[in-house]
C-alpha positions in Angstrom: -0.3 -0.3 -0.3 1.3 3.4 -1.1 1.6 5.9 2.3 -1.1 8.2 2.4 -3.6 6.9 -0.5 -6.6 5.0 0.4 -7.2 1.5 -1.0 -10.2 2.7 -3.3 -8.2 5.1 -4.6 -5.2 3.3 -5.2 -7.2 0.6 -6.9 -8.8 3.6 -9.4 -4.8 4.5 -10.7 -3.7 1.0 -10.3 -4.8 0.5 -13.9 -2.6 3.5 -15.1 0.6 2.7 -12.7 0.3 -0.8 -14.4 0.6 0.1 -17.9 3.5 3.3 -17.3 5.6 0.7 -15.3 4.9 -2.2 -18.5 5.7 0.6 -20.8 9.5 0.6 -19.9 11.9 -1.0 -22.2 15.9 -1.5 -22.4 17.4 1.2 -24.6 18.7 -0.1 -28.0 22.6 0.8 -28.8 21.7 3.6 -31.1 19.2 5.4 -28.0 22.3 4.8 -25.9 24.4 6.7 -28.3 22.7 9.6 -28.5 22.4 10.7 -24.9 24.6 13.3 -23.9 25.8 14.8 -20.7 27.9 18.1 -19.5 30.7 17.6 -17.1 32.3 20.1 -15.7 35.8 20.7 -16.8 38.7 23.1 -16.1 39.9 24.5 -18.8 42.7 27.4 -19.6 41.9 29.9 -21.1 44.0 31.9 -24.5 45.3 35.4 -23.7 42.7 38.1 -24.3 40.1 35.5 -24.3 36.3 36.3 -23.3 34.1 33.5 -21.5 31.9 33.8 -24.4 34.7 32.9 -27.1 36.4 30.1 -24.3 32.6 28.7 -24.0 32.4 28.4 -27.8 35.2 27.4 -28.3 35.2 24.4 -26.0 31.7 23.7 -26.6 30.3 24.8 -23.2 26.7 24.4 -22.4 26.5 27.8 -20.2 25.8 31.2 -21.1 28.7 33.7 -20.6 26.8 35.1 -17.8 26.3 31.5 -16.1 30.1 30.8 -17.0 30.4 34.6 -14.9 28.6 33.7 -12.2 30.5 30.0 -12.0 33.8 31.6 -12.3 33.1 34.7 -10.1 34.2 37.0 -12.9 32.9 39.7 -14.6 31.4 38.2 -18.1 33.6 40.8 -20.0 37.0 40.3 -18.4 39.8 39.7 -21.1 41.2 36.4 -19.5 44.9 35.8 -18.6 46.6 33.0 -21.1 46.3 30.0 -18.9 43.4 31.2 -16.6 41.4 28.3 -15.5 37.9 28.5 -16.1 34.9 25.9 -15.1 33.2 25.2 -18.1 30.5 22.6 -18.5 31.4 20.4 -21.6 28.9 18.5 -23.6 30.1 14.7 -24.4 28.7 11.7 -25.1 27.3 9.7 -21.9 29.4 6.6 -21.2 28.3 4.2 -18.3 30.7 4.2 -15.1 29.4 0.6 -14.0 26.7 -1.8 -14.7 22.7 -1.0 -13.7 22.2 -0.7 -10.2 21.4 -3.7 -8.2 19.5 -3.6 -5.1 20.8 -5.7 -1.6 17.4 -5.4 -0.1 
């Protein structure tokens, strides 16, 4: 029984829950290969580069304003060569381990 839901109400939505659960399936290889994630990376800037230029160069997912806040620098700041900047970079998702297994 689901906590806080009366038995009568649950019986009324049981069919919808069951249909939803039965609609799940494993992803195909083609579907899995299309999954993207954004990973936070530390990227060295080029001399005189702006946050906008750096995020475009690295295919970063943040706007210059978001990068400005995350790096605690003004959006229009000219960066120094080698200055380290946090940027989330889009990349293909790669599973780090197998599916989670419950040990209940």
